[in-house]
N, C-alpha and C positions, 0 to 999 in steps of 0.2 A: 388795487389798480394803481399803477404808477404812471407818471408823465415825464417825458424827456423832451429834449430839443434835437432836431435834425437840421443840418445847415449845409447847403451847397457852397455857400460864400460865392454866389454868382456875381458877375460884374455889375456894378452899379454906375450911376452917372456922376461919380466923383473920383478924385485921384485914389490910387490903390492904397497909399499909405494912410490916407484919411479913412478909407473903408475898413482897413484892418484895425485901426485904432477904435473905430466905432464898434467893430465886432467884439473886441475885448471888453468894452463897456457893456455891451449886450450880454456876453456870457457871464460877466460879474453880476449883472442884475438877475439873470436866471439862477445863478448859484445862490444868491441871497433870498430869492423867492421860493426855494425849496424844490426845484426840479430835480429829477433823479439823475439824469445823465445828459451829456452834450456829445452828439455824434456829428462828425464832419465827413463829407464825401471826398473821394479822390477821383479827379478826372484830368485829362491832359489835352492841351492844344484846343481848348474850348472856353468860351466865356462863361460856361456853366459853372466853372470852378476856378477860383483865383488862388487857391492854396493847394496846388498839385503835389506838394511835398508835405503831407499832413503831419509828419513827425516834427518838422520845424515849427509849424503853426501851433501844434498841440503843446509844445514846450512852453510857448508863451501863455496859452490857455491854462496850463497847469499852475502857473505862477499867479494868474489872475483870479483863480478860484480856490476854494478850500474844502468844499463838501461834495459837489457834483462828481459823479463818475464821468469819465471822458474817454474818447477814442475814435479811431477812424471807422467809418461804416461805408466803405471798407478800404483796407489795404488791398491793392490789386496784386496778388501774389505772383502772377507770371512776370511782373515787371521788376522784381526784386532779386538780389542775391540773398538767399535765405540766411546766410551767416551774418550779413550786414543788418538784416531786419531783426534777427534775434538780439543783436546788440542794441539796436534802436528801441525795441520793445522794453528791454531791461532798463535802459536809461529813463524812458518815459514813465515806467512804473515807479521808479524811485523819485523822479521829479514831481510826480503827482501824489506821493505818499501812499502808493498802493491803490490808486483810484482808476487805473487803466482797464478798459475793456477793449478787446481786439476784434473788430469786424474783419472778415476775410471774404474774398471773392475773386473771380477770374476776370471780370470786366465785361460789361454789357455791350460796349461799343467796339465793333471790329476795327473802326477807323483809328481809335486811340491805340489799340493793340498794334496795328500795322505801323503806326508812327514809331513805335518802339521795336520794330522788326520782330514782333511776335505774331505768329499765325493764329487767327481765331479758331481754326480747326484743331490746333494743338493745345489751346489755352487751358482746357479742362484737365488734360493729362499733366501739364506743367503745374497747374494749381494744386492738384492732388499730391504731386511729389514735393512741392514747396511746403505744403501744409504738414506733411509727414516730417519733413526736415525741421520745420519750425517747432513742432511739438517735441521732437527728440532733443533739440538744442536747449530748449527752455527747461527741460526736466533732468538733464544729465550734466555731470561735471566735464565730460568730454563729448564732443559731437562726432558720432560715427553714423554715416548714412550712405547707402549705395542705392541710388534710384536711377530711373531712365534719363533724368535731366540734371540731377544734382548729386554729387558725390563728395563726401568729406571723410577724412581719416584722422581720428584722434586729435581733433582741434580743441584746445583748452577753452572752456566757457568761463572766462574770468568775470564777465558781467552776468549776474543772475537776477531775475525779477524779484521784486519785494514780495509779491503775492506767491503763495505756495499751493500747488506746484507751478502754476503759471496764471496770468490774468485770464478771465473768462473769454471764451471765443463766441462770436456772434456770426450768423450767416443770413443775409437778406436774399430773398428771391421772390420773383413775381410769376414763377412757373411751378407747376406741380412736381416736376421731376426734381428741381433744386430743393423745393420745400421738403419733399420726402427724404432726400439725402440728409438735409440738416437735422431732421428729426431722428433719423437712424444713427447719426453721430452724437446725438445728445447736445447739440449746439443751441444757443439762444437764437430766436428767430424773429425777423421783422419782414413784413411785406408791404405792398402799396397797391394803388389802382382802385378802380371802382369796386363797389361792394360785391358784385357778382364774382369778379375775378378774385378778390381777397378771400371770399368764403371758400373757394376751391383750394387756394394755396394753403390756407390755414388748416383746412380739413386734411390735406395731404401731409402737412407737417405733423399734425396730431397722430395720424396713422403711423408715420415713420417713428415718431417718438415712443409710441406704444410698444414698439419692438425693442427699443433701447432701455426704456423704463426709468432712466435716471439721467439727469443733466450731467454733462462732462464736468462742468464747474457749477454745482448747484448754488442758486441764489435763494436763501431762505425767505427773503422778503417777497417772493413771488410764489403763488400756489403751485405746488408740485416741483418747485425749484427751478423751473424753466420760464424764460421770457417768451411770450407769444404776443407779438406787437404789430402795429400798423403805423405807417407814416402818413401824416396828413398836413397839408398847408392849412393854417388857421389864422384868421384875422378877426379880432374882437374890437368893437367900438361901442360907443354909448347907444347907438341905434343900428338897426339893420341897414338902413339907407346909408349911413356913414361908413359902415364896414364894407358894403358893396362898392362904394365910391373909391375906397382905398384899395380893395383887393383886386378889382378887375385890371387896372393898368399894371400893377405890380406882377400879377400872375401872367399877363400877356408878355411882359418883358422877360420874365423868367423862362416862359415856355419858348420864346424866340431863341434864347441862349441854349436851352436844352436841345432844340431841333437843328441848330446851326450845322453841325457836321453831317446830319442826315440829309439836310437840304443840299449842301454843297456836293455830297456824293450821290445825289439823286436817288436816295433810298426813301421809300414812302412810309407812311405812318404805320403800316403793318409790321415794320421792323421793330417798332417800339409800342406794341399793341397794348401794353399795360398802362400807357400814359394817355389820359384823355386829351383830345386834340383842341378843344375849345374851352373857354372859361365856363360857359353854361354846362357843358358836358361834365367838367370837373366838379362843379357844385352839385348838379343833379345826381351824379354818380357817387357822391360822398367823398371824393378824393380831396376836395377843398371845402372847408367848413368856415362859413362867414356869417357874422351877425352880432347882435347884442349878446351880453353874457347869458341871458335866458335862452336865446335861440341856439347859441353854441352849446350850452350845457345840455339842452334837450337832444340836439343832433348827436352829440358824443354818447349820451346815455343809450340812444337807439343803436348806435354802432357797437358799443360794448355788448349789448344783449344779443345782437344779431351775429356777431363775429366770434364771440367767446374769447376775447382777448384779455390780457392783464396789463398791457402796456400800450401807450400811444406816444409817438414821437411827433411833436408839432414843429413845423417850419413857420416861424412867426416873422422872419426877416428875409425878404427875397425881392428880386427885381429892383425897381427904382425906389423902393420904399425908404423914406427918411428914417434916421435913427429914432427920433422922438416918437414917431408913429409906431414903430416896432416895439419900443419900450412901453408905450401906452397899452398896446394890444397884449403884451406879455403880462403887464401888471393887472389888467382887468381879468385875464385868464387865471392868474395865480390867486387873486383875491376872491373872485366871484364865480369862477367855474370849477377849478380844480378841487377845492375843499369838499364840495358836495358829491364828487364822483369817486373819491379815493377809497371809500368803503365798499364800493360795488364788487 
């Protein structure tokens, strides 16, 4: 069992330059504490994500860390020139000394896609063509690709990734169709949502993976070579009461940022059905784990057993949470929760 960090870098109640400096201190602490990886989201035109160009941000993260793997979860492939992204991936892989993992996706928000003049109805087809182009360019000295959306003829690939043949690919999904596809491709997988939803998507991934039988980029540190993970907001404090006091307002602000575009476009919660709508729903459904080290450790042990996962991404820093509070939660988790669960 491995533990990583997931981060939206959602808007906080302080200047952005201060917030970004705090994030670099936070990722350095996570690196020193022995977390497996740091994953950052990509979103656009929303307070949910203040680093909508993840490659720029991760360049700074790469120099602030030495051990953790890192990468976007995800690059929104329909919004990129594949050629430009191939070059960015290669640069980041070298800047991180071969620690890059590449999350890929098409984008869950139709509003964000529309702002970039990309139709949500076409986004999956664009995603698939971009992914094929990305794999081709990362593994060949010349890029040749003729697809419905992207065509390249004999383009020299002067920038090559440090990892051979390419950094590992990840695919997150909260629906069974996407999970099955990820398994069939042999990609590393992460999901989210309440336990009942997560159980279905994980089962779908495992069924798809059984047809592929081998990870595209095997990770020997995980059983079977493939990551099967879950994203969870986690707050640890000395007591359950203190953790609840911290978590509720931070989660409420984060959720307000998450739902902003859906509210403005008058789209109801069914459009984001994998996301619990209230703090109590999030805690009761297992999407948010809050409490003392003993409480959190027991809750995670139950989820590991019920879901059959080998990876958990914890979001420890979100909403209006101060840096010192996030660092304290991270430290308690690393010292008093994580060691007892790694051998499961």
